[in-house]
C-alpha distance (Angstrom), angle and dihedral (degrees) to the residues before:
residue distance angle dihedral
M1 . . .
A2 3.77 . .
G3 3.79 114.7 .
W4 3.81 93.8 -128.1
L5 3.80 94.4 52.5
L6 3.82 97.7 70.2
P7 3.85 96.1 55.4
A8 3.80 90.2 44.3
L9 3.80 91.2 51.9
K10 3.80 91.4 46.8
A11 3.80 89.0 54.0
V12 3.81 94.9 47.8
I13 3.83 103.9 36.4
P14 3.86 96.8 73.7
H15 3.80 90.2 57.6
V16 3.80 99.6 46.7
G17 3.81 91.8 92.8
D18 3.79 91.6 51.5
I19 3.78 91.2 48.3
L20 3.78 92.5 49.8
S21 3.79 93.0 46.4
A22 3.81 90.5 49.9
A23 3.78 93.2 45.6
K24 3.79 94.0 49.1
P25 3.79 107.2 41.0
V26 3.75 120.9 -179.1
F27 3.76 105.4 -110.2
T28 3.73 125.2 -158.6
K29 3.76 109.0 -100.4
K30 3.74 123.9 -137.1
K31 3.72 114.6 -110.8
P32 3.76 115.0 -128.9
E33 3.77 95.2 -106.6
A34 3.75 127.4 137.7
V35 3.80 92.3 -131.9
P36 3.81 114.3 64.1
Q37 3.77 115.8 -132.5
P38 3.80 113.4 -119.0
D39 3.83 92.4 -149.4
L40 3.80 94.6 56.0
V41 3.82 99.3 78.5
P42 3.83 96.3 48.8
Q43 3.79 89.3 46.0
Q44 3.82 91.1 52.5
I45 3.80 90.7 47.1
A46 3.80 90.0 51.6
E47 3.81 90.3 49.9
L48 3.80 91.0 49.9
Q49 3.80 91.5 49.5
A50 3.79 91.5 48.9
A51 3.80 91.3 48.8
A52 3.81 91.2 48.6
A53 3.80 91.6 49.6
Q54 3.79 91.6 48.5
Q55 3.78 91.1 47.7
A56 3.80 90.9 49.9
A57 3.80 90.2 52.4
H58 3.80 90.9 50.8
V59 3.79 91.8 47.6
K60 3.82 90.4 51.9
E61 3.80 90.6 49.5
L62 3.80 91.8 49.0
A63 3.80 90.8 47.3
A64 3.81 89.9 53.9
Q65 3.79 91.0 48.9
L66 3.79 90.9 47.1
E67 3.79 89.7 51.0
N68 3.83 89.8 52.1
T69 3.80 90.6 47.7
V70 3.80 92.7 49.9
A71 3.81 90.5 48.4
A72 3.81 90.6 50.7
L73 3.80 91.0 47.9
Q74 3.78 91.0 49.6
A75 3.80 91.4 50.5
A76 3.81 90.1 49.2
A77 3.81 90.7 49.2
E78 3.81 91.1 51.3
L79 3.80 90.2 49.6
A80 3.81 91.0 49.0
D81 3.80 90.0 48.6
A82 3.80 91.1 52.3
R83 3.81 90.6 49.1
L84 3.80 90.8 49.1
R85 3.81 91.6 51.6
R86 3.81 91.1 48.9
M87 3.81 90.9 48.5
M88 3.80 91.2 49.7
L89 3.82 90.0 50.4
F90 3.81 91.8 50.7
T91 3.80 90.6 46.4
A92 3.81 92.0 51.7
L93 3.80 90.2 47.1
A94 3.82 91.2 49.5
C95 3.81 90.3 49.5
A96 3.80 91.2 50.3
V97 3.80 91.8 49.4
S98 3.81 91.7 48.1
V99 3.83 91.7 49.5
A100 3.82 89.5 49.4
A101 3.80 90.6 48.9
F102 3.80 91.1 48.3
A103 3.81 91.2 49.3
T104 3.81 91.2 48.3
A105 3.80 91.5 49.7
Y106 3.80 90.5 48.2
V107 3.83 92.0 50.7
V108 3.81 91.6 47.8
L109 3.82 90.4 48.4
L110 3.81 91.8 51.5
A111 3.83 92.5 45.8
R112 3.82 92.6 62.9
């Protein structure tokens, strides 16, 4: 599993219930009457507007959390890149020292 996926899931999972409840609001159902109620349509419109507003708030909150997660991932990537460069420098230095040691041993072996 990718290393960035677990923190992203931990940031999103607590809000899944809120997202689902905002995305699937409980609408007022029409009663099986012959005469339609005049208050039903405005009430449903109000419920839809409230659900849309709540969903927009949740989307903004998730966007802020996603921005924080991306910033943290970018910082971790920069740190990993710095560590990789340092490791490559130490590896090159170790190779140079080992080549010098091999050359010195070869010269000493030929000098006998």
